[in-house]
All heavy atoms as an XYZ file, in Angstrom:
837
protein
N      -8.903      6.842    -63.593
C      -7.852      7.229    -62.688
C      -8.340      7.863    -61.471
O      -7.620      7.662    -60.444
C      -6.984      8.242    -63.616
C      -5.675      8.532    -62.942
S      -4.649      7.183    -63.221
C      -3.112      7.819    -62.819
N      -9.509      8.532    -61.569
C     -10.001      9.171    -60.251
C     -10.410      8.069    -59.334
O     -10.198      8.259    -58.089
C     -11.191      9.982    -60.685
O     -10.773     10.937    -61.641
C     -11.767     10.703    -59.394
N     -10.964      7.005    -59.835
C     -11.344      5.922    -58.979
C     -10.020      5.359    -58.270
O     -10.072      5.008    -57.106
C     -12.041      4.764    -59.799
C     -12.308      3.527    -58.967
C     -13.329      3.519    -58.052
C     -11.536      2.424    -59.140
C     -13.539      2.324    -57.283
C     -11.800      1.257    -58.337
C     -12.812      1.246    -57.403
N      -9.002      5.214    -58.942
C      -7.831      4.644    -58.388
C      -7.248      5.496    -57.266
O      -6.841      5.054    -56.217
C      -6.767      4.480    -59.505
C      -5.520      3.714    -59.014
S      -5.936      2.082    -58.862
C      -4.961      1.367    -60.267
N      -7.296      6.858    -57.492
C      -6.792      7.800    -56.457
C      -7.641      7.763    -55.236
O      -7.094      7.778    -54.136
C      -6.824      9.250    -56.983
C      -5.667      9.495    -57.949
C      -5.619     11.004    -58.378
C      -4.613     11.273    -59.314
N      -4.540     12.638    -59.816
N      -8.973      7.674    -55.448
C      -9.877      7.631    -54.241
C      -9.845      6.353    -53.433
O      -9.893      6.407    -52.241
C     -11.320      7.956    -54.663
O     -11.796      6.952    -55.529
N      -9.571      5.175    -54.154
C      -9.403      4.035    -53.440
C      -8.045      3.999    -52.629
O      -8.086      3.533    -51.501
C      -9.423      2.827    -54.338
O      -8.467      2.840    -55.171
N      -6.956      4.534    -53.199
C      -5.713      4.689    -52.477
C      -5.920      5.562    -51.203
O      -5.328      5.345    -50.232
C      -4.556      5.198    -53.374
C      -4.025      4.026    -54.188
C      -4.264      3.692    -55.518
C      -3.145      3.021    -53.682
N      -3.535      2.635    -55.921
C      -2.808      2.115    -54.822
C      -2.594      2.776    -52.461
C      -2.020      0.924    -54.676
C      -1.798      1.613    -52.292
C      -1.488      0.801    -53.381
N      -6.659      6.633    -51.536
C      -6.897      7.666    -50.371
C      -7.677      7.000    -49.334
O      -7.304      7.193    -48.065
C      -7.649      8.906    -50.969
C      -7.882     10.039    -49.997
C      -6.572     10.543    -49.454
C      -8.716     11.087    -50.647
N      -8.709      6.280    -49.612
C      -9.434      5.583    -48.613
C      -8.724      4.640    -47.894
O      -8.747      4.386    -46.717
C     -10.726      4.953    -49.362
N      -7.903      3.772    -48.638
C      -7.060      2.807    -47.989
C      -6.036      3.403    -46.991
O      -5.814      3.074    -45.851
C      -6.386      1.993    -49.018
C      -5.522      0.907    -48.509
C      -5.920     -0.403    -48.101
C      -4.105      0.912    -48.159
N      -4.917     -1.063    -47.609
C      -3.734     -0.340    -47.651
C      -3.161      1.921    -48.300
C      -2.533     -0.697    -47.238
C      -1.878      1.509    -47.883
C      -1.564      0.282    -47.369
N      -5.394      4.537    -47.470
C      -4.397      5.254    -46.660
C      -5.116      5.884    -45.456
O      -4.534      5.904    -44.354
N      -6.270      6.459    -45.705
C      -6.957      6.938    -44.481
C      -7.442      5.901    -43.511
O      -7.237      6.136    -42.242
C      -8.178      7.709    -45.010
C      -9.087      8.505    -43.959
C      -8.166      9.449    -43.278
C     -10.289      9.109    -44.616
N      -7.787      4.741    -43.965
C      -8.117      3.632    -43.079
C      -6.941      3.209    -42.297
O      -6.966      2.920    -41.124
N      -5.736      3.005    -43.006
C      -4.513      2.639    -42.361
C      -4.146      3.719    -41.250
O      -3.771      3.380    -40.114
C      -3.302      2.430    -43.225
C      -2.043      2.213    -42.587
C      -3.720      1.151    -44.224
N      -4.293      4.963    -41.515
C      -3.913      6.076    -40.617
C      -4.787      5.956    -39.360
O      -4.323      6.269    -38.239
C      -4.032      7.412    -41.340
N      -6.103      5.823    -39.557
C      -7.070      5.677    -38.436
C      -6.665      4.440    -37.534
O      -6.653      4.600    -36.294
C      -8.561      5.603    -38.965
C      -9.461      5.228    -37.862
C      -8.915      6.954    -39.567
N      -6.385      3.383    -38.186
C      -6.057      2.155    -37.436
C      -4.787      2.366    -36.644
O      -4.693      2.064    -35.400
C      -5.799      1.022    -38.473
C      -5.337     -0.211    -37.693
C      -6.156     -1.105    -36.967
C      -3.999     -0.658    -37.860
C      -5.737     -2.098    -36.372
C      -3.456     -1.773    -37.234
C      -4.371     -2.470    -36.464
N      -3.824      3.002    -37.268
C      -2.540      3.296    -36.481
C      -2.760      4.143    -35.386
O      -2.175      4.010    -34.261
C      -1.503      3.703    -37.471
C      -0.918      2.622    -38.388
C       0.090      3.373    -39.426
C      -0.276      1.526    -37.631
N      -3.553      5.198    -35.625
C      -3.854      6.176    -34.529
C      -4.562      5.566    -33.338
O      -4.208      5.798    -32.274
C      -4.744      7.304    -35.164
N      -5.479      4.650    -33.636
C      -6.195      3.910    -32.573
C      -5.211      3.015    -31.795
O      -5.191      3.005    -30.590
C      -7.373      3.054    -33.063
C      -8.420      3.990    -33.546
C      -7.874      2.120    -32.086
C      -9.481      3.345    -34.398
N      -4.301      2.343    -32.471
C      -3.293      1.461    -31.863
C      -2.357      2.246    -31.039
O      -2.128      1.904    -29.753
C      -2.656      0.651    -32.912
C      -1.405     -0.148    -32.217
C      -3.571     -0.445    -33.473
N      -1.874      3.338    -31.572
C      -0.879      4.137    -30.862
C      -1.487      4.903    -29.711
O      -0.881      4.960    -28.629
C      -0.171      5.149    -31.859
C       0.794      4.495    -32.827
C       1.290      5.518    -33.803
C       1.884      3.717    -32.152
N      -2.702      5.470    -29.807
C      -3.356      6.119    -28.745
C      -3.792      5.188    -27.699
O      -3.778      5.481    -26.467
C      -4.503      6.935    -29.223
C      -4.063      8.132    -30.064
C      -5.385      8.919    -30.611
C      -3.225      9.190    -29.293
N      -4.199      3.913    -28.096
C      -4.441      3.007    -27.088
C      -3.338      2.656    -26.216
O      -3.395      2.266    -25.023
N      -2.076      2.674    -26.715
C      -0.841      2.325    -25.944
C      -0.453      3.515    -25.045
O       0.088      3.330    -24.013
C       0.343      2.002    -26.855
C       0.014      0.744    -27.707
C       0.002     -0.481    -26.787
O       0.751     -0.606    -25.827
O      -0.805     -1.360    -27.058
N      -0.584      4.721    -25.507
C      -0.024      5.864    -24.651
C      -1.115      6.734    -24.197
O      -0.855      7.681    -23.425
C       0.942      6.659    -25.520
C       2.173      5.937    -25.908
C       0.267      7.244    -26.736
N      -2.348      6.467    -24.528
C      -3.461      7.345    -24.054
C      -3.876      6.932    -22.561
O      -3.131      6.151    -21.888
N      -4.854      7.555    -22.134
C      -5.263      7.275    -20.713
C      -5.656      5.839    -20.542
O      -6.361      5.263    -21.311
C      -6.431      8.301    -20.383
C      -6.978      8.523    -21.919
C      -5.805      8.496    -22.786
N      -5.274      5.336    -19.415
C      -5.663      3.931    -19.103
C      -7.061      3.869    -18.455
O      -7.423      4.958    -17.820
C      -4.591      3.246    -18.199
O      -4.350      4.015    -17.051
N      -7.645      2.826    -18.347
C      -8.938      2.743    -17.821
C      -8.888      2.006    -16.453
O      -8.037      1.234    -16.226
C      -9.956      1.973    -18.797
C     -10.129      2.634    -20.089
C      -9.447      2.293    -21.158
C     -10.919      3.819    -20.081
C      -9.513      2.901    -22.424
C     -11.120      4.474    -21.378
C     -10.405      4.021    -22.460
N      -9.831      2.370    -15.624
C      -9.819      1.861    -14.214
C     -10.128      0.374    -14.226
O     -10.751     -0.185    -15.192
C     -10.895      2.564    -13.468
N      -9.674     -0.315    -13.229
C      -9.820     -1.733    -13.127
C     -11.077     -2.027    -12.334
O     -11.734     -1.132    -11.722
C      -8.557     -2.314    -12.368
C      -7.263     -2.111    -13.061
C      -7.095     -2.869    -14.393
O      -7.743     -3.992    -14.569
N      -6.363     -2.377    -15.324
N     -11.402     -3.262    -12.157
C     -12.583     -3.747    -11.382
C     -12.240     -3.561     -9.928
O     -11.107     -3.577     -9.549
C     -13.005     -5.086    -11.675
O     -12.030     -6.000    -11.243
N     -13.233     -3.393     -9.055
C     -13.026     -3.167     -7.670
C     -12.415     -4.444     -6.992
O     -11.556     -4.421     -6.256
C     -14.334     -2.904     -6.865
O     -15.302     -3.863     -7.079
N     -12.783     -5.711     -7.478
C     -12.138     -6.963     -6.905
C     -10.622     -7.045     -7.265
O      -9.935     -7.395     -6.519
C     -12.958     -8.175     -7.406
O     -12.871     -8.324     -8.718
N     -10.350     -6.668     -8.507
C      -8.961     -6.617     -8.906
C      -8.153     -5.654     -8.059
O      -7.048     -5.932     -7.643
C      -8.841     -6.323    -10.438
C      -7.324     -6.190    -10.812
C      -6.618     -7.230    -11.087
C      -6.841     -4.852    -10.845
C      -5.253     -6.980    -11.448
C      -5.532     -4.706    -11.219
C      -4.713     -5.777    -11.437
O      -3.350     -5.616    -11.818
N      -8.709     -4.447     -7.854
C      -7.962     -3.499     -7.168
C      -7.878     -3.808     -5.701
O      -6.854     -3.422     -5.044
C      -8.721     -2.012     -7.389
S      -8.450     -1.363     -9.078
N      -8.886     -4.504     -5.098
C      -8.781     -4.950     -3.744
C      -7.655     -5.847     -3.585
O      -6.871     -5.743     -2.692
C     -10.128     -5.553     -3.258
C     -10.095     -6.147     -2.017
O      -9.833     -5.395     -0.943
O     -10.166     -7.413     -1.777
N      -7.552     -6.922     -4.530
C      -6.496     -7.864     -4.401
C      -5.053     -7.165     -4.677
O      -4.135     -7.498     -3.857
C      -6.672     -8.993     -5.555
O      -5.590     -9.832     -5.492
N      -5.041     -6.187     -5.550
C      -3.764     -5.530     -5.800
C      -3.344     -4.673     -4.561
O      -2.245     -4.744     -4.135
C      -3.896     -4.596     -7.038
C      -2.816     -3.644     -7.166
C      -1.641     -4.034     -7.754
C      -3.016     -2.253     -6.782
C      -0.577     -3.174     -7.923
C      -1.908     -1.483     -6.962
C      -0.715     -1.881     -7.482
O       0.316     -0.925     -7.601
N      -4.356     -4.078     -3.966
C      -4.035     -3.195     -2.869
C      -3.664     -3.965     -1.640
O      -2.742     -3.611     -0.893
C      -5.285     -2.288     -2.512
N      -4.244     -5.158     -1.380
C      -3.902     -5.980     -0.289
C      -2.355     -6.411     -0.477
O      -1.742     -6.441      0.611
C      -4.820     -7.212     -0.143
C      -6.118     -6.844      0.432
C      -7.022     -8.069      0.407
N      -8.394     -7.695      0.861
C      -8.766     -7.504      2.090
N      -7.856     -7.579      3.070
N      -9.952     -7.154      2.401
N      -2.133     -6.806     -1.597
C      -0.757     -7.303     -1.990
C       0.325     -6.167     -1.794
O       1.348     -6.378     -1.146
C      -0.659     -7.960     -3.333
C       0.593     -8.569     -3.643
O       1.219     -9.205     -2.714
N       1.206     -8.441     -4.813
N      -0.022     -5.092     -2.210
C       0.846     -3.838     -2.120
C       0.996     -3.546     -0.618
O       2.092     -3.255     -0.149
C       0.212     -2.617     -2.775
C       0.988     -1.392     -2.659
C       1.944     -1.109     -3.661
C       0.803     -0.462     -1.668
C       2.767      0.030     -3.631
C       1.560      0.696     -1.538
C       2.561      0.941     -2.485
O       3.339      2.000     -2.302
N      -0.085     -3.467      0.171
C       0.047     -3.151      1.557
C       0.771     -4.224      2.388
O       1.557     -3.797      3.179
C      -1.410     -2.942      2.136
N       0.651     -5.454      2.042
C       1.342     -6.490      2.727
C       2.892     -6.358      2.424
O       3.722     -6.576      3.306
C       0.878     -7.854      2.245
C      -0.424     -8.230      2.774
O      -0.881     -7.676      3.660
O      -1.060     -9.255      2.148
N       3.272     -5.931      1.194
C       4.677     -5.954      0.778
C       5.322     -4.550      1.209
O       6.517     -4.495      1.223
C       4.838     -6.142     -0.648
C       4.528     -7.505     -1.118
O       4.731     -8.438     -0.291
N       3.916     -7.676     -2.329
N       4.581     -3.583      1.459
C       5.171     -2.155      1.806
C       4.809     -1.759      3.254
O       5.081     -0.553      3.569
C       4.550     -1.181      0.792
C       5.158     -1.438     -0.519
N       4.440     -2.315     -1.439
C       6.191     -0.903     -1.258
C       5.116     -2.250     -2.551
N       6.141     -1.511     -2.463
N       4.425     -2.598      4.170
C       3.970     -2.138      5.481
C       4.946     -2.514      6.549
O       4.720     -2.482      7.718
C       2.583     -2.497      5.751
O       1.786     -1.916      4.878
N       6.014     -3.219      6.154
C       7.000     -3.756      7.178
C       6.570     -5.056      7.730
O       5.444     -5.557      7.370
N       7.217     -5.529      8.790
C       6.967     -6.744      9.412
C       5.958     -6.567     10.567
O       6.391     -5.831     11.533
C       8.280     -7.478      9.780
O       8.044     -8.459     10.757
N       4.878     -7.263     10.634
C       3.969     -7.141     11.735
C       4.641     -7.665     13.082
O       4.525     -6.957     14.083
C       2.689     -7.961     11.497
N       5.311     -8.717     12.999
C       5.940     -9.352     14.171
C       7.080     -8.414     14.605
O       7.208     -8.209     15.835
C       6.499    -10.745     13.843
N       7.838     -7.805     13.695
C       8.935     -6.890     14.017
C       8.405     -5.670     14.723
O       8.944     -5.173     15.773
N       7.304     -5.126     14.237
C       6.740     -3.893     14.821
C       6.259     -4.131     16.225
O       6.528     -3.420     17.133
C       5.578     -3.357     13.974
C       6.128     -2.716     12.669
O       7.291     -2.491     12.535
O       5.291     -2.470     11.762
N       5.476     -5.208     16.391
C       4.912     -5.577     17.726
C       5.991     -5.841     18.664
O       6.015     -5.385     19.819
C       3.915     -6.718     17.608
C       3.493     -7.136     18.849
C       2.655     -6.216     16.734
N       6.995     -6.761     18.255
C       8.048     -7.177     19.221
C       8.973     -5.985     19.527
O       9.331     -5.871     20.744
C       8.923     -8.268     18.524
C       9.920     -8.823     19.401
C       9.404     -9.482     20.716
C      10.765     -9.857     18.610
N       9.279     -5.147     18.570
C      10.128     -4.016     18.801
C       9.540     -3.031     19.745
O      10.097     -2.595     20.697
N       8.233     -2.799     19.603
C       7.491     -1.826     20.539
C       7.321     -2.428     21.878
O       7.388     -1.700     22.912
C       6.139     -1.570     19.930
O       6.252     -0.905     18.664
N       7.186     -3.757     21.954
C       7.049     -4.398     23.274
C       8.442     -4.345     23.996
O       8.422     -4.035     25.211
C       6.665     -5.944     23.107
N       9.556     -4.561     23.336
C      10.840     -4.438     24.023
C      11.142     -3.012     24.489
O      11.484     -2.789     25.600
C      11.997     -4.901     23.069
C      13.357     -4.547     23.542
C      11.840     -6.414     22.734
N      10.857     -2.014     23.620
C      10.967     -0.607     24.102
C      10.068     -0.310     25.232
O      10.448      0.276     26.221
C      10.767      0.326     22.960
C      10.665      1.746     23.338
C      11.749      0.183     21.832
N       8.831     -0.797     25.189
C       7.848     -0.527     26.298
C       8.222     -1.219     27.545
O       8.186     -0.651     28.673
N       8.792     -2.405     27.436
C       9.247     -3.118     28.630
C      10.481     -2.439     29.271
O      10.513     -2.321     30.485
C       9.717     -4.596     28.258
N      11.447     -1.879     28.490
C      12.592     -1.197     29.061
C      12.114      0.037     29.680
O      12.508      0.381     30.811
C      13.557     -0.902     27.910
N      11.203      0.891     29.008
C      10.654      2.028     29.646
C       9.887      1.767     30.867
O      10.037      2.522     31.914
N       9.065      0.721     30.852
C       8.305      0.324     32.013
C       9.182     -0.096     33.147
O       8.937      0.202     34.371
N      10.184     -0.903     32.946
C      11.126     -1.274     34.007
C      11.832     -0.200     34.645
O      12.049     -0.034     35.840
C      12.154     -2.318     33.320
N      12.301      0.899     33.740
C      12.957      2.033     34.279
C      12.022      2.892     35.142
O      12.310      3.204     36.280
C      13.448      2.870     33.082
C      14.114      4.223     33.496
C      15.447      3.834     34.187
C      14.417      4.966     32.231
N      10.830      3.020     34.718
C       9.852      3.892     35.502
C       9.506      3.119     36.754
O       9.277      3.682     37.801
C       8.625      4.259     34.654
C       8.820      5.324     33.580
C       7.629      5.514     32.763
C       9.302      6.556     34.208
N       9.146      1.854     36.588
C       8.883      1.026     37.704
C       9.918      0.906     38.833
O       9.708      1.000     39.979
N      11.208      0.891     38.288
C      12.362      0.886     39.257
C      12.468      2.184     39.973
O      12.734      2.168     41.145
N      12.158      3.310     39.260
C      12.254      4.569     39.880
C      11.245      4.769     40.918
O      11.540      5.231     42.026
C      12.255      5.665     38.769
C      13.608      5.740     37.949
C      12.114      7.007     39.506
C      13.382      6.553     36.755
N      10.027      4.318     40.638
C       8.924      4.692     41.433
C       8.510      3.541     42.469
O       7.851      3.753     43.547
C       7.632      5.089     40.686
C       7.814      6.407     39.877
C       7.943      6.447     38.569
C       7.931      7.501     40.644
C       8.138      7.650     37.872
C       8.096      8.782     39.923
C       8.201      8.847     38.563
N       8.871      2.292     42.129
C       8.370      1.215     42.905
C       9.467      0.291     43.440
O       9.200     -0.735     44.056
N      10.761      0.630     43.252
C      11.877     -0.170     43.705
C      12.026     -1.447     42.852
O      11.633     -1.528     41.779
N      12.592     -2.505     43.398
C      12.837     -3.708     42.798
C      11.655     -4.371     42.135
O      11.718     -4.878     41.071
N      10.593     -4.618     43.040
C       9.388     -5.163     42.539
C       8.719     -4.400     41.498
O       7.970     -4.851     40.616
C       8.431     -5.600     43.643
C       9.017     -6.666     44.422
C       7.959     -7.126     45.529
N       7.236     -6.021     46.074
C       6.305     -6.114     46.918
N       6.100     -7.232     47.524
N       5.738     -5.058     47.432
N       8.819     -2.964     41.589
C       8.083     -2.095     40.603
C       8.753     -2.251     39.277
O       7.999     -2.047     38.272
N      10.035     -2.607     39.213
C      10.655     -2.739     37.786
C      10.098     -3.810     37.091
O       9.811     -3.791     35.905
C      12.124     -2.900     38.024
N       9.764     -5.017     37.779
C       9.194     -6.180     37.039
C       7.770     -5.853     36.650
O       7.506     -6.152     35.453
N       7.035     -5.228     37.472
C       5.657     -4.878     37.126
C       5.537     -3.763     35.976
O       4.828     -3.919     35.040
C       4.924     -4.290     38.336
O       4.990     -5.291     39.477
C       3.479     -3.962     38.051
N       6.465     -2.824     36.089
C       6.627     -1.881     35.097
C       6.920     -2.464     33.675
O       6.485     -2.056     32.697
N       7.876     -3.395     33.808
C       8.403     -4.068     32.490
C       7.190     -4.776     31.850
O       6.982     -4.769     30.659
C       9.539     -5.008     32.772
N       6.428     -5.473     32.745
C       5.101     -6.274     32.174
C       4.184     -5.421     31.575
O       3.699     -5.507     30.480
C       4.664     -7.169     33.246
N       3.950     -4.316     32.332
C       2.870     -3.285     31.813
C       3.419     -2.591     30.557
O       2.701     -2.527     29.582
C       2.473     -2.311     32.942
C       1.732     -3.020     34.043
C       1.642     -1.095     32.289
C       1.511     -2.149     35.289
N       4.636     -2.143     30.545
C       5.330     -1.508     29.409
C       5.355     -2.366     28.173
O       5.144     -1.967     27.057
N       5.615     -3.714     28.385
C       5.698     -4.691     27.260
C       4.272     -4.815     26.581
O       4.035     -4.776     25.415
C       6.106     -6.043     27.720
N       3.266     -4.916     27.510
C       1.872     -5.008     26.934
C       1.413     -3.764     26.200
O       0.847     -3.806     25.085
N       1.713     -2.601     26.776
C       1.298     -1.351     26.184
C       2.114     -1.138     24.861
O       1.636     -0.703     23.815
C       1.554     -0.111     27.137
C       1.413      1.134     26.347
C       0.652     -0.130     28.245
N       3.387     -1.546     24.905
C       4.221     -1.444     23.721
C       3.769     -2.362     22.577
O       3.699     -1.945     21.385
N       3.480     -3.545     22.967
C       2.910     -4.504     21.915
C       1.714     -4.061     21.241
O       1.609     -4.113     20.029
C       2.699     -5.908     22.599
N       0.744     -3.456     22.096
C      -0.542     -3.026     21.532
C      -0.292     -1.805     20.711
O      -0.762     -1.734     19.542
C      -1.510     -2.758     22.732
C      -2.709     -1.885     22.197
C      -1.963     -3.967     23.361
N       0.609     -0.885     21.139
C       0.817      0.247     20.290
C       1.542     -0.048     19.011
O       1.275      0.475     17.925
C       1.527      1.323     21.066
O       2.867      0.996     21.394
N       2.436     -0.992     19.061
C       3.121     -1.441     17.823
C       2.050     -2.042     16.820
O       2.157     -1.840     15.588
N       1.223     -2.864     17.295
C       0.214     -3.409     16.442
C      -0.751     -2.326     15.841
O      -1.133     -2.565     14.635
N      -1.115     -1.374     16.654
C      -2.020     -0.358     16.110
C      -1.191      0.457     15.069
O      -1.752      0.747     14.006
C      -2.434      0.599     17.341
C      -3.193      1.783     16.793
C      -3.353     -0.248     18.186
N       0.067      0.745     15.387
C       0.790      1.416     14.407
C       1.051      0.768     13.062
O       0.845      1.235     12.014
C       2.212      1.727     14.978
C       3.139      2.413     13.948
C       4.494      2.804     14.697
N       5.345      3.436     13.786
C       6.226      2.716     12.933
N       6.083      1.462     12.937
N       7.004      3.428     12.097
N       1.209     -0.606     13.131
C       1.429     -1.446     12.023
C       0.168     -1.465     11.159
O      -0.006     -1.362     10.014
C       1.844     -2.819     12.398
C       1.846     -3.956     11.336
C       2.272     -3.690      9.998
N       2.767     -4.770      9.135
C       1.939     -5.555      8.510
N       0.756     -5.540      8.556
N       2.476     -6.400      7.601
N      -1.014     -1.557     11.893
C      -2.322     -1.574     11.293
C      -2.653     -0.168     10.522
O      -3.214     -0.333      9.462
C      -3.396     -1.780     12.314
O      -4.689     -1.788     11.771
N      -2.238      0.912     11.162
C      -2.435      2.123     10.532
C      -1.625      2.300      9.264
O      -2.067      2.803      8.315
C      -2.130      3.265     11.504
C      -3.201      3.484     12.515
O      -4.321      2.981     12.445
N      -2.815      4.091     13.661
N      -0.405      1.911      9.310
C       0.425      1.915      8.180
C      -0.098      1.010      7.077
O      -0.157      1.425      5.797
C       1.902      1.451      8.465
C       2.531      2.626      9.356
C       2.751      1.296      7.199
C       3.871      2.165      9.985
N      -0.528     -0.154      7.336
C      -1.128     -1.051      6.340
C      -2.400     -0.444      5.758
O      -2.475     -0.455      4.517
C      -1.462     -2.473      6.948
C      -1.821     -3.466      6.007
C      -0.936     -4.382      5.573
C      -3.108     -3.724      5.484
N      -1.620     -5.223      4.615
C      -2.889     -4.843      4.557
C      -4.360     -3.124      5.603
C      -4.032     -5.441      3.838
C      -5.378     -3.684      4.917
C      -5.238     -4.800      4.008
N      -3.234      0.095      6.490
C      -4.394      0.710      5.934
C      -4.105      1.946      5.106
O      -4.748      2.008      4.104
C      -5.345      1.242      7.109
O      -5.812      0.216      7.840
N      -3.170      2.680      5.441
C      -2.831      3.861      4.585
C      -2.202      3.307      3.189
O      -2.633      3.884      2.202
C      -1.757      4.638      5.303
C      -1.054      5.731      4.451
N      -1.859      6.884      4.124
C       0.008      5.759      3.659
C      -1.001      7.587      3.272
N       0.097      6.975      3.083
N      -1.389      2.309      3.309
C      -0.829      1.706      2.051
C      -1.943      1.128      1.130
O      -1.873      1.324     -0.082
C       0.273      0.767      2.280
C       1.538      1.367      2.837
O       1.868      2.545      2.363
N       2.361      0.679      3.560
N      -2.912      0.370      1.766
C      -3.978     -0.238      1.153
C      -4.819      0.870      0.415
O      -5.115      0.727     -0.825
C      -4.925     -0.986      2.081
C      -6.051     -1.580      1.404
C      -6.047     -2.744      0.741
C      -7.303     -0.816      1.338
C      -7.237     -3.275      0.148
C      -8.428     -1.299      0.765
C      -8.432     -2.491      0.086
O      -9.414     -2.986     -0.495
N      -5.129      1.846      1.124
C      -5.986      3.035      0.633
C      -5.354      3.621     -0.667
O      -5.891      3.893     -1.627
C      -6.397      3.995      1.569
C      -7.363      3.416      2.682
O      -7.932      2.454      2.495
O      -7.305      4.107      3.809
N      -4.043      3.871     -0.477
C      -3.273      4.571     -1.520
C      -3.295      3.654     -2.827
O      -3.559      4.033     -3.920
C      -1.818      4.668     -1.105
C      -0.889      5.144     -2.140
C      -0.948      6.419     -2.655
C      -0.070      4.215     -2.749
C      -0.165      6.772     -3.709
C       0.764      4.527     -3.746
C       0.793      5.840     -4.249
N      -3.013      2.350     -2.628
C      -2.902      1.446     -3.778
C      -4.261      1.261     -4.372
O      -4.417      1.176     -5.569
C      -2.258      0.113     -3.351
N      -5.342      1.160     -3.572
C      -6.600      0.982     -4.146
C      -7.179      2.072     -4.951
O      -7.635      2.031     -6.035
C      -7.581      0.606     -2.933
C      -8.983      0.343     -3.443
C      -9.327     -1.034     -3.772
C     -10.033      1.233     -3.521
C     -10.547     -1.427     -4.300
C     -11.300      0.833     -3.970
C     -11.554     -0.445     -4.301
O     -12.801     -0.747     -4.759
N      -6.904      3.288     -4.457
C      -7.410      4.517     -5.075
C      -6.526      4.652     -6.373
O      -7.171      4.988     -7.502
C      -7.173      5.803     -4.267
C      -8.286      5.949     -3.173
C      -8.264      7.332     -2.556
N      -6.895      7.663     -2.001
C      -6.540      7.446     -0.811
N      -7.315      6.789      0.063
N      -5.315      7.731     -0.431
N      -5.287      4.428     -6.290
C      -4.593      4.494     -7.559
C      -4.929      3.537     -8.612
O      -5.006      3.827     -9.819
C      -2.966      4.252     -7.293
O      -2.480      5.234     -6.421
N      -5.223      2.287     -8.150
C      -5.783      1.222     -9.104
C      -7.032      1.653     -9.682
O      -7.171      1.539    -10.986
C      -5.841     -0.128     -8.422
S      -6.328     -1.414     -9.426
N      -7.914      2.056     -8.913
C      -9.293      2.473     -9.411
C      -9.166      3.606    -10.419
O     -10.090      3.747    -11.343
C     -10.301      2.709     -8.262
C     -10.633      1.632     -7.530
S     -11.362      0.183     -8.484
C     -13.040      1.080     -8.767
N      -8.197      4.468    -10.256
C      -8.072      5.648    -11.255
C      -7.361      5.121    -12.469
O      -7.270      5.903    -13.362
C      -7.242      6.685    -10.552
C      -8.004      7.601     -9.608
C      -7.237      8.833     -9.163
N      -5.866      8.579     -8.780
C      -5.504      8.508     -7.543
N      -6.347      8.611     -6.525
N      -4.095      8.261     -7.227
N      -6.847      3.885    -12.481
C      -6.172      3.343    -13.623
C      -4.662      3.672    -13.678
O      -4.047      3.591    -14.645
N      -4.070      3.998    -12.561
C      -2.647      4.325    -12.457
C      -1.886      3.101    -12.084
O      -2.192      2.274    -11.326
C      -2.374      5.504    -11.591
C      -2.932      6.669    -12.035
N      -2.448      7.462    -13.025
C      -4.114      7.325    -11.652
C      -3.186      8.551    -13.140
N      -4.213      8.474    -12.382
């Protein structure tokens, strides 16, 4: 009878350990991913969460052109408005591209670090 009790105890203990491993594996801390996986994940995340590159550049160019035309018109008359618009559009487009690049980099860094930590 003692043999029977100890075998049931061993079996029960084995099942308990197995269940604990399975359950803790599901809700326990997750492990970090590989750097190539996280790079791909972060690029995808940044692409999807950084807005439209064309929209940012075009929008900034339009605002820059309007501001440049206004300033050029004030300081240079009729011809100054055209020159100011062209310069403003160029400066606006460049600043819009830089802004979009900074947002993308921030989103990439955030997603990559999160992925490497296993979150």
